[in-house]
Predicted model as a PDB file, atoms N, CA, C, CB and O in Angstrom, pLDDT in the B-factor column:
MODEL        1                                                                  
ATOM      1  N   MET A   1      24.121 -24.003  19.031  1.00 48.00           N  
ATOM      2  CA  MET A   1      22.732 -24.387  18.846  1.00 48.00           C  
ATOM      3  C   MET A   1      22.119 -23.528  19.744  1.00 48.00           C  
ATOM      4  CB  MET A   1      22.382 -25.862  19.088  1.00 48.00           C  
ATOM      5  O   MET A   1      22.709 -23.386  20.815  1.00 48.00           O  
ATOM      6  N   ARG A   2      20.897 -22.809  19.552  1.00 59.00           N  
ATOM      7  CA  ARG A   2      20.189 -21.849  20.174  1.00 59.00           C  
ATOM      8  C   ARG A   2      19.486 -22.582  21.494  1.00 59.00           C  
ATOM      9  CB  ARG A   2      19.162 -21.199  19.117  1.00 59.00           C  
ATOM     10  O   ARG A   2      19.280 -23.794  21.570  1.00 59.00           O  
ATOM     11  N   ASN A   3      19.230 -21.811  22.301  1.00 66.00           N  
ATOM     12  CA  ASN A   3      18.568 -22.210  23.451  1.00 66.00           C  
ATOM     13  C   ASN A   3      16.997 -22.645  23.150  1.00 66.00           C  
ATOM     14  CB  ASN A   3      18.680 -21.033  24.466  1.00 66.00           C  
ATOM     15  O   ASN A   3      16.308 -21.755  22.652  1.00 66.00           O  
ATOM     16  N   ARG A   4      16.494 -23.654  23.347  1.00 68.00           N  
ATOM     17  CA  ARG A   4      14.959 -24.031  23.263  1.00 68.00           C  
ATOM     18  C   ARG A   4      14.068 -22.854  23.808  1.00 68.00           C  
ATOM     19  CB  ARG A   4      14.630 -25.412  24.169  1.00 68.00           C  
ATOM     20  O   ARG A   4      12.968 -22.605  23.314  1.00 68.00           O  
ATOM     21  N   ASP A   5      14.558 -22.212  24.756  1.00 69.00           N  
ATOM     22  CA  ASP A   5      13.555 -21.191  25.496  1.00 69.00           C  
ATOM     23  C   ASP A   5      13.641 -19.882  24.459  1.00 69.00           C  
ATOM     24  CB  ASP A   5      14.122 -20.750  27.293  1.00 69.00           C  
ATOM     25  O   ASP A   5      12.764 -19.018  24.474  1.00 69.00           O  
ATOM     26  N   GLN A   6      14.669 -19.831  23.650  1.00 72.00           N  
ATOM     27  CA  GLN A   6      14.429 -18.411  22.936  1.00 72.00           C  
ATOM     28  C   GLN A   6      13.604 -18.480  21.606  1.00 72.00           C  
ATOM     29  CB  GLN A   6      15.867 -17.725  22.556  1.00 72.00           C  
ATOM     30  O   GLN A   6      13.225 -17.480  20.995  1.00 72.00           O  
ATOM     31  N   ARG A   7      13.363 -19.810  21.219  1.00 86.00           N  
ATOM     32  CA  ARG A   7      12.695 -19.804  19.922  1.00 86.00           C  
ATOM     33  C   ARG A   7      11.239 -19.488  19.995  1.00 86.00           C  
ATOM     34  CB  ARG A   7      12.864 -21.102  19.263  1.00 86.00           C  
ATOM     35  O   ARG A   7      10.744 -19.142  18.923  1.00 86.00           O  
ATOM     36  N   PRO A   8      10.425 -19.533  21.057  1.00 88.00           N  
ATOM     37  CA  PRO A   8       8.813 -18.986  21.154  1.00 88.00           C  
ATOM     38  C   PRO A   8       9.133 -17.559  21.270  1.00 88.00           C  
ATOM     39  CB  PRO A   8       7.768 -19.573  22.589  1.00 88.00           C  
ATOM     40  O   PRO A   8       8.526 -16.848  20.469  1.00 88.00           O  
ATOM     41  N   ARG A   9      10.090 -16.859  22.221  1.00 90.00           N  
ATOM     42  CA  ARG A   9      10.316 -15.418  22.073  1.00 90.00           C  
ATOM     43  C   ARG A   9      10.522 -14.847  20.730  1.00 90.00           C  
ATOM     44  CB  ARG A   9      11.411 -15.068  22.814  1.00 90.00           C  
ATOM     45  O   ARG A   9       9.878 -13.905  20.268  1.00 90.00           O  
ATOM     46  N   GLU A  10      11.495 -15.507  20.124  1.00 92.00           N  
ATOM     47  CA  GLU A  10      11.750 -14.923  18.784  1.00 92.00           C  
ATOM     48  C   GLU A  10      10.372 -15.218  17.684  1.00 92.00           C  
ATOM     49  CB  GLU A  10      13.246 -15.671  18.192  1.00 92.00           C  
ATOM     50  O   GLU A  10      10.156 -14.362  16.826  1.00 92.00           O  
ATOM     51  N   ALA A  11       9.748 -16.072  17.735  1.00 92.00           N  
ATOM     52  CA  ALA A  11       8.554 -16.200  17.071  1.00 92.00           C  
ATOM     53  C   ALA A  11       7.368 -15.042  17.521  1.00 92.00           C  
ATOM     54  CB  ALA A  11       8.103 -17.672  17.344  1.00 92.00           C  
ATOM     55  O   ALA A  11       6.502 -14.595  16.769  1.00 92.00           O  
ATOM     56  N   ILE A  12       7.539 -14.747  18.713  1.00 93.00           N  
ATOM     57  CA  ILE A  12       6.379 -13.982  19.345  1.00 93.00           C  
ATOM     58  C   ILE A  12       7.037 -12.462  19.015  1.00 93.00           C  
ATOM     59  CB  ILE A  12       6.071 -14.389  21.205  1.00 93.00           C  
ATOM     60  O   ILE A  12       6.255 -11.554  18.736  1.00 93.00           O  
ATOM     61  N   THR A  13       8.134 -12.266  19.043  1.00 94.00           N  
ATOM     62  CA  THR A  13       8.578 -10.889  18.617  1.00 94.00           C  
ATOM     63  C   THR A  13       8.553 -10.828  17.171  1.00 94.00           C  
ATOM     64  CB  THR A  13       9.990 -10.520  19.120  1.00 94.00           C  
ATOM     65  O   THR A  13       8.187  -9.734  16.742  1.00 94.00           O  
ATOM     66  N   HIS A  14       8.876 -11.810  16.191  1.00 95.00           N  
ATOM     67  CA  HIS A  14       8.595 -11.647  15.004  1.00 95.00           C  
ATOM     68  C   HIS A  14       7.187 -11.289  14.501  1.00 95.00           C  
ATOM     69  CB  HIS A  14       8.997 -12.640  14.528  1.00 95.00           C  
ATOM     70  O   HIS A  14       7.020 -10.392  13.674  1.00 95.00           O  
ATOM     71  N   ALA A  15       6.177 -12.010  15.018  1.00 95.00           N  
ATOM     72  CA  ALA A  15       4.706 -11.897  14.997  1.00 95.00           C  
ATOM     73  C   ALA A  15       4.561 -10.341  15.334  1.00 95.00           C  
ATOM     74  CB  ALA A  15       3.908 -12.966  16.128  1.00 95.00           C  
ATOM     75  O   ALA A  15       4.117  -9.549  14.501  1.00 95.00           O  
ATOM     76  N   HIS A  16       4.972  -9.956  16.628  1.00 96.00           N  
ATOM     77  CA  HIS A  16       4.426  -8.583  17.000  1.00 96.00           C  
ATOM     78  C   HIS A  16       4.907  -7.596  16.177  1.00 96.00           C  
ATOM     79  CB  HIS A  16       4.728  -8.180  18.356  1.00 96.00           C  
ATOM     80  O   HIS A  16       4.231  -6.571  16.080  1.00 96.00           O  
ATOM     81  N   HIS A  17       6.360  -7.727  15.311  1.00 97.00           N  
ATOM     82  CA  HIS A  17       6.865  -6.871  14.639  1.00 97.00           C  
ATOM     83  C   HIS A  17       5.965  -6.733  13.137  1.00 97.00           C  
ATOM     84  CB  HIS A  17       8.334  -7.255  14.579  1.00 97.00           C  
ATOM     85  O   HIS A  17       5.796  -5.631  12.617  1.00 97.00           O  
ATOM     86  N   LYS A  18       5.450  -7.946  12.564  1.00 97.00           N  
ATOM     87  CA  LYS A  18       4.877  -7.931  11.338  1.00 97.00           C  
ATOM     88  C   LYS A  18       3.446  -7.428  11.811  1.00 97.00           C  
ATOM     89  CB  LYS A  18       4.962  -9.376  10.542  1.00 97.00           C  
ATOM     90  O   LYS A  18       2.838  -6.895  10.883  1.00 97.00           O  
ATOM     91  N   ALA A  19       2.792  -7.454  12.936  1.00 97.00           N  
ATOM     92  CA  ALA A  19       1.400  -6.701  13.213  1.00 97.00           C  
ATOM     93  C   ALA A  19       1.649  -5.380  13.307  1.00 97.00           C  
ATOM     94  CB  ALA A  19       0.647  -7.104  14.500  1.00 97.00           C  
ATOM     95  O   ALA A  19       0.761  -4.566  13.052  1.00 97.00           O  
ATOM     96  N   ILE A  20       2.910  -4.996  13.691  1.00 97.00           N  
ATOM     97  CA  ILE A  20       2.996  -3.423  13.540  1.00 97.00           C  
ATOM     98  C   ILE A  20       3.417  -2.968  12.150  1.00 97.00           C  
ATOM     99  CB  ILE A  20       4.051  -2.807  14.568  1.00 97.00           C  
ATOM    100  O   ILE A  20       3.077  -1.849  11.765  1.00 97.00           O  
ATOM    101  N   ASP A  21       4.002  -3.623  11.523  1.00 97.00           N  
ATOM    102  CA  ASP A  21       4.363  -3.255  10.008  1.00 97.00           C  
ATOM    103  C   ASP A  21       2.892  -3.306   9.400  1.00 97.00           C  
ATOM    104  CB  ASP A  21       5.538  -4.446   9.172  1.00 97.00           C  
ATOM    105  O   ASP A  21       2.628  -2.330   8.698  1.00 97.00           O  
ATOM    106  N   ARG A  22       1.943  -4.199   9.526  1.00 96.00           N  
ATOM    107  CA  ARG A  22       0.853  -4.276   8.755  1.00 96.00           C  
ATOM    108  C   ARG A  22      -0.060  -3.184   9.235  1.00 96.00           C  
ATOM    109  CB  ARG A  22       0.258  -5.626   8.792  1.00 96.00           C  
ATOM    110  O   ARG A  22      -0.650  -2.542   8.367  1.00 96.00           O  
ATOM    111  N   ILE A  23      -0.261  -2.877  10.525  1.00 95.00           N  
ATOM    112  CA  ILE A  23      -0.842  -1.461  11.059  1.00 95.00           C  
ATOM    113  C   ILE A  23      -0.333  -0.311  10.408  1.00 95.00           C  
ATOM    114  CB  ILE A  23      -0.552  -1.217  12.525  1.00 95.00           C  
ATOM    115  O   ILE A  23      -1.119   0.600  10.148  1.00 95.00           O  
ATOM    116  N   ARG A  24       0.715  -0.226  10.143  1.00 95.00           N  
ATOM    117  CA  ARG A  24       1.577   0.961   9.352  1.00 95.00           C  
ATOM    118  C   ARG A  24       1.096   1.112   8.210  1.00 95.00           C  
ATOM    119  CB  ARG A  24       3.046   0.759   9.112  1.00 95.00           C  
ATOM    120  O   ARG A  24       0.610   2.204   7.916  1.00 95.00           O  
ATOM    121  N   ARG A  25       1.114   0.111   7.336  1.00 94.00           N  
ATOM    122  CA  ARG A  25       0.867   0.126   6.178  1.00 94.00           C  
ATOM    123  C   ARG A  25      -0.573   0.405   5.851  1.00 94.00           C  
ATOM    124  CB  ARG A  25       1.320  -0.941   5.725  1.00 94.00           C  
ATOM    125  O   ARG A  25      -0.909   1.086   4.882  1.00 94.00           O  
ATOM    126  N   GLU A  26      -1.519  -0.221   6.808  1.00 93.00           N  
ATOM    127  CA  GLU A  26      -2.982   0.257   6.628  1.00 93.00           C  
ATOM    128  C   GLU A  26      -3.142   1.643   6.898  1.00 93.00           C  
ATOM    129  CB  GLU A  26      -3.947  -0.467   7.518  1.00 93.00           C  
ATOM    130  O   GLU A  26      -3.956   2.279   6.229  1.00 93.00           O  
ATOM    131  N   ASN A  27      -2.326   2.317   7.983  1.00 92.00           N  
ATOM    132  CA  ASN A  27      -2.530   3.623   8.220  1.00 92.00           C  
ATOM    133  C   ASN A  27      -2.072   4.329   7.224  1.00 92.00           C  
ATOM    134  CB  ASN A  27      -2.039   4.038   9.326  1.00 92.00           C  
ATOM    135  O   ASN A  27      -2.587   5.447   7.190  1.00 92.00           O  
ATOM    136  N   LYS A  28      -1.295   4.123   6.382  1.00 93.00           N  
ATOM    137  CA  LYS A  28      -0.654   4.913   5.208  1.00 93.00           C  
ATOM    138  C   LYS A  28      -1.638   4.713   3.937  1.00 93.00           C  
ATOM    139  CB  LYS A  28       0.963   4.321   4.849  1.00 93.00           C  
ATOM    140  O   LYS A  28      -1.658   5.576   3.060  1.00 93.00           O  
ATOM    141  N   ARG A  29      -2.322   3.744   3.867  1.00 92.00           N  
ATOM    142  CA  ARG A  29      -3.083   3.176   2.450  1.00 92.00           C  
ATOM    143  C   ARG A  29      -4.065   4.417   2.371  1.00 92.00           C  
ATOM    144  CB  ARG A  29      -4.036   1.408   2.563  1.00 92.00           C  
ATOM    145  O   ARG A  29      -4.174   4.879   1.235  1.00 92.00           O  
ATOM    146  N   ASP A  30      -4.642   4.909   3.152  1.00 90.00           N  
ATOM    147  CA  ASP A  30      -5.958   5.865   2.593  1.00 90.00           C  
ATOM    148  C   ASP A  30      -5.103   7.372   2.211  1.00 90.00           C  
ATOM    149  CB  ASP A  30      -7.446   6.166   4.114  1.00 90.00           C  
ATOM    150  O   ASP A  30      -5.532   8.129   1.340  1.00 90.00           O  
ATOM    151  N   ASP A  31      -4.130   7.596   2.822  1.00 90.00           N  
ATOM    152  CA  ASP A  31      -3.545   8.920   2.501  1.00 90.00           C  
ATOM    153  C   ASP A  31      -2.958   8.504   1.013  1.00 90.00           C  
ATOM    154  CB  ASP A  31      -2.304   9.499   3.718  1.00 90.00           C  
ATOM    155  O   ASP A  31      -3.252   9.247   0.076  1.00 90.00           O  
ATOM    156  N   LYS A  32      -2.210   7.445   0.788  1.00 90.00           N  
ATOM    157  CA  LYS A  32      -1.722   7.189  -0.658  1.00 90.00           C  
ATOM    158  C   LYS A  32      -2.674   7.291  -1.581  1.00 90.00           C  
ATOM    159  CB  LYS A  32      -1.152   5.923  -0.867  1.00 90.00           C  
ATOM    160  O   LYS A  32      -2.501   8.076  -2.513  1.00 90.00           O  
ATOM    161  N   HIS A  33      -3.709   6.614  -1.506  1.00 90.00           N  
ATOM    162  CA  HIS A  33      -5.023   6.596  -2.405  1.00 90.00           C  
ATOM    163  C   HIS A  33      -5.508   7.975  -2.419  1.00 90.00           C  
ATOM    164  CB  HIS A  33      -6.230   5.596  -1.848  1.00 90.00           C  
ATOM    165  O   HIS A  33      -5.744   8.340  -3.571  1.00 90.00           O  
ATOM    166  N   LYS A  34      -5.718   8.784  -1.612  1.00 90.00           N  
ATOM    167  CA  LYS A  34      -5.976  10.314  -1.676  1.00 90.00           C  
ATOM    168  C   LYS A  34      -5.159  11.217  -2.473  1.00 90.00           C  
ATOM    169  CB  LYS A  34      -5.887  10.845  -0.417  1.00 90.00           C  
ATOM    170  O   LYS A  34      -5.562  12.114  -3.215  1.00 90.00           O  
ATOM    171  N   GLU A  35      -3.929  10.860  -2.221  1.00 90.00           N  
ATOM    172  CA  GLU A  35      -2.973  11.471  -3.016  1.00 90.00           C  
ATOM    173  C   GLU A  35      -2.903  10.970  -4.445  1.00 90.00           C  
ATOM    174  CB  GLU A  35      -1.726  11.325  -2.390  1.00 90.00           C  
ATOM    175  O   GLU A  35      -2.601  11.696  -5.392  1.00 90.00           O  
ATOM    176  N   ALA A  36      -3.185   9.756  -4.535  1.00 89.00           N  
ATOM    177  CA  ALA A  36      -2.990   9.374  -5.976  1.00 89.00           C  
ATOM    178  C   ALA A  36      -4.272   9.752  -6.816  1.00 89.00           C  
ATOM    179  CB  ALA A  36      -2.690   7.781  -6.097  1.00 89.00           C  
ATOM    180  O   ALA A  36      -4.230   9.972  -8.026  1.00 89.00           O  
ATOM    181  N   GLN A  37      -5.302   9.798  -6.123  1.00 89.00           N  
ATOM    182  CA  GLN A  37      -6.738  10.536  -6.824  1.00 89.00           C  
ATOM    183  C   GLN A  37      -6.589  11.828  -6.927  1.00 89.00           C  
ATOM    184  CB  GLN A  37      -8.118  10.404  -6.021  1.00 89.00           C  
ATOM    185  O   GLN A  37      -7.225  12.432  -7.792  1.00 89.00           O  
ATOM    186  N   MET A  38      -5.777  12.455  -6.121  1.00 86.00           N  
ATOM    187  CA  MET A  38      -5.611  14.266  -6.280  1.00 86.00           C  
ATOM    188  C   MET A  38      -4.621  14.455  -7.834  1.00 86.00           C  
ATOM    189  CB  MET A  38      -4.429  15.134  -4.504  1.00 86.00           C  
ATOM    190  O   MET A  38      -4.833  15.323  -8.681  1.00 86.00           O  
ATOM    191  N   VAL A  39      -3.717  13.574  -7.886  1.00 85.00           N  
ATOM    192  CA  VAL A  39      -2.784  13.467  -9.138  1.00 85.00           C  
ATOM    193  C   VAL A  39      -3.589  13.196 -10.352  1.00 85.00           C  
ATOM    194  CB  VAL A  39      -1.697  12.305  -8.997  1.00 85.00           C  
ATOM    195  O   VAL A  39      -3.521  13.888 -11.367  1.00 85.00           O  
ATOM    196  N   TYR A  40      -4.458  12.023 -10.188  1.00 82.00           N  
ATOM    197  CA  TYR A  40      -5.397  11.701 -11.323  1.00 82.00           C  
ATOM    198  C   TYR A  40      -6.277  12.979 -11.629  1.00 82.00           C  
ATOM    199  CB  TYR A  40      -6.357  10.411 -10.938  1.00 82.00           C  
ATOM    200  O   TYR A  40      -6.307  13.519 -12.735  1.00 82.00           O  
ATOM    201  N   ASP A  41      -6.874  13.332 -10.701  1.00 84.00           N  
ATOM    202  CA  ASP A  41      -7.898  14.703 -10.951  1.00 84.00           C  
ATOM    203  C   ASP A  41      -7.346  15.879 -11.526  1.00 84.00           C  
ATOM    204  CB  ASP A  41      -8.489  15.269  -9.639  1.00 84.00           C  
ATOM    205  O   ASP A  41      -7.956  16.619 -12.299  1.00 84.00           O  
ATOM    206  N   ASP A  42      -5.931  16.070 -11.048  1.00 76.00           N  
ATOM    207  CA  ASP A  42      -5.339  17.154 -11.648  1.00 76.00           C  
ATOM    208  C   ASP A  42      -4.705  17.120 -12.945  1.00 76.00           C  
ATOM    209  CB  ASP A  42      -4.515  17.563 -10.875  1.00 76.00           C  
ATOM    210  O   ASP A  42      -4.323  18.181 -13.439  1.00 76.00           O  
ATOM    211  N   ASP A  43      -4.549  16.029 -13.550  1.00 65.00           N  
ATOM    212  CA  ASP A  43      -4.231  15.726 -14.794  1.00 65.00           C  
ATOM    213  C   ASP A  43      -5.295  15.572 -15.756  1.00 65.00           C  
ATOM    214  CB  ASP A  43      -3.534  14.687 -14.762  1.00 65.00           C  
ATOM    215  O   ASP A  43      -5.844  14.470 -15.773  1.00 65.00           O  
ATOM    216  N   PRO A  44      -5.786  16.653 -16.740  1.00 63.00           N  
ATOM    217  CA  PRO A  44      -6.655  16.588 -17.471  1.00 63.00           C  
ATOM    218  C   PRO A  44      -6.552  15.600 -18.769  1.00 63.00           C  
ATOM    219  CB  PRO A  44      -6.831  17.787 -17.690  1.00 63.00           C  
ATOM    220  O   PRO A  44      -7.521  15.363 -19.490  1.00 63.00           O  
ATOM    221  N   SER A  45      -5.379  15.110 -18.948  1.00 65.00           N  
ATOM    222  CA  SER A  45      -5.120  14.105 -19.910  1.00 65.00           C  
ATOM    223  C   SER A  45      -5.516  12.664 -19.535  1.00 65.00           C  
ATOM    224  CB  SER A  45      -3.732  14.147 -20.208  1.00 65.00           C  
ATOM    225  O   SER A  45      -5.760  11.783 -20.360  1.00 65.00           O  
ATOM    226  N   LEU A  46      -5.551  12.530 -18.238  1.00 59.00           N  
ATOM    227  CA  LEU A  46      -5.964  11.147 -17.361  1.00 59.00           C  
ATOM    228  C   LEU A  46      -7.405  11.132 -17.528  1.00 59.00           C  
ATOM    229  CB  LEU A  46      -5.561  11.146 -15.615  1.00 59.00           C  
ATOM    230  O   LEU A  46      -7.983  10.117 -17.918  1.00 59.00           O  
ATOM    231  N   SER A  47      -7.995  12.182 -17.257  1.00 54.00           N  
ATOM    232  CA  SER A  47      -9.579  12.182 -17.122  1.00 54.00           C  
ATOM    233  C   SER A  47     -10.319  12.469 -18.367  1.00 54.00           C  
ATOM    234  CB  SER A  47     -10.056  13.234 -16.108  1.00 54.00           C  
ATOM    235  O   SER A  47     -11.548  12.412 -18.346  1.00 54.00           O  
ATOM    236  N   ALA A  48      -9.707  12.763 -19.411  1.00 53.00           N  
ATOM    237  CA  ALA A  48     -10.491  13.355 -20.581  1.00 53.00           C  
ATOM    238  C   ALA A  48     -10.980  11.883 -21.237  1.00 53.00           C  
ATOM    239  CB  ALA A  48      -9.441  14.455 -21.732  1.00 53.00           C  
ATOM    240  O   ALA A  48     -10.400  10.797 -21.203  1.00 53.00           O  
ATOM    241  N   PRO A  49     -12.072  12.200 -21.755  1.00 56.00           N  
ATOM    242  CA  PRO A  49     -12.537  10.763 -22.476  1.00 56.00           C  
ATOM    243  C   PRO A  49     -11.920  10.471 -23.883  1.00 56.00           C  
ATOM    244  CB  PRO A  49     -14.190  10.745 -22.721  1.00 56.00           C  
ATOM    245  O   PRO A  49     -11.651  11.337 -24.716  1.00 56.00           O  
ATOM    246  N   LEU A  50     -11.773   9.407 -23.995  1.00 55.00           N  
ATOM    247  CA  LEU A  50     -11.101   8.964 -25.645  1.00 55.00           C  
ATOM    248  C   LEU A  50     -11.985   9.183 -26.659  1.00 55.00           C  
ATOM    249  CB  LEU A  50     -10.714   7.348 -25.892  1.00 55.00           C  
ATOM    250  O   LEU A  50     -13.140   8.757 -26.662  1.00 55.00           O  
ATOM    251  N   THR A  51     -11.439   9.888 -27.590  1.00 61.00           N  
ATOM    252  CA  THR A  51     -12.307  10.072 -28.826  1.00 61.00           C  
ATOM    253  C   THR A  51     -11.718   9.363 -29.997  1.00 61.00           C  
ATOM    254  CB  THR A  51     -12.482  11.578 -29.191  1.00 61.00           C  
ATOM    255  O   THR A  51     -10.540   9.005 -29.994  1.00 61.00           O  
ATOM    256  N   THR A  52     -12.355   9.201 -30.785  1.00 63.00           N  
ATOM    257  CA  THR A  52     -11.890   8.557 -32.127  1.00 63.00           C  
ATOM    258  C   THR A  52     -12.256   9.469 -33.323  1.00 63.00           C  
ATOM    259  CB  THR A  52     -12.591   7.087 -32.352  1.00 63.00           C  
ATOM    260  O   THR A  52     -13.259  10.168 -33.180  1.00 63.00           O  
ATOM    261  N   THR A  53     -11.713   9.533 -34.239  1.00 64.00           N  
ATOM    262  CA  THR A  53     -11.961  10.186 -35.497  1.00 64.00           C  
ATOM    263  C   THR A  53     -12.508   9.090 -36.475  1.00 64.00           C  
ATOM    264  CB  THR A  53     -10.631  10.891 -36.049  1.00 64.00           C  
ATOM    265  O   THR A  53     -12.026   7.960 -36.556  1.00 64.00           O  
ATOM    266  N   GLY A  54     -13.529   9.535 -37.180  1.00 59.00           N  
ATOM    267  CA  GLY A  54     -14.220   8.688 -38.248  1.00 59.00           C  
ATOM    268  C   GLY A  54     -13.655   8.852 -39.418  1.00 59.00           C  
ATOM    269  O   GLY A  54     -14.210   9.585 -40.236  1.00 59.00           O  
ATOM    270  N   SER A  55     -12.567   8.273 -39.701  1.00 58.00           N  
ATOM    271  CA  SER A  55     -11.805   8.079 -40.902  1.00 58.00           C  
ATOM    272  C   SER A  55     -12.138   6.842 -41.487  1.00 58.00           C  
ATOM    273  CB  SER A  55     -10.393   8.146 -40.682  1.00 58.00           C  
ATOM    274  O   SER A  55     -11.529   5.892 -40.995  1.00 58.00           O  
ATOM    275  N   GLY A  56     -12.974   6.562 -42.448  1.00 49.00           N  
ATOM    276  CA  GLY A  56     -13.135   5.303 -42.960  1.00 49.00           C  
ATOM    277  C   GLY A  56     -14.246   5.258 -43.837  1.00 49.00           C  
ATOM    278  O   GLY A  56     -14.548   4.204 -44.396  1.00 49.00           O  
TER     279      GLY A  56                                                      
ENDMDL                                                                          
END                                                                             
């Protein structure tokens, strides 16, 4: 069985690592959105309006 003194330290360490991971994800988010927008803007088939033919 674990020592009772280790439990709070493990919880704090886990929370600390989660916070670091969250900050890293947030820092990367803007770059990923910009990259996705560049890909979207570069592909004319994605930005072209949809047209329908009047057969009927």
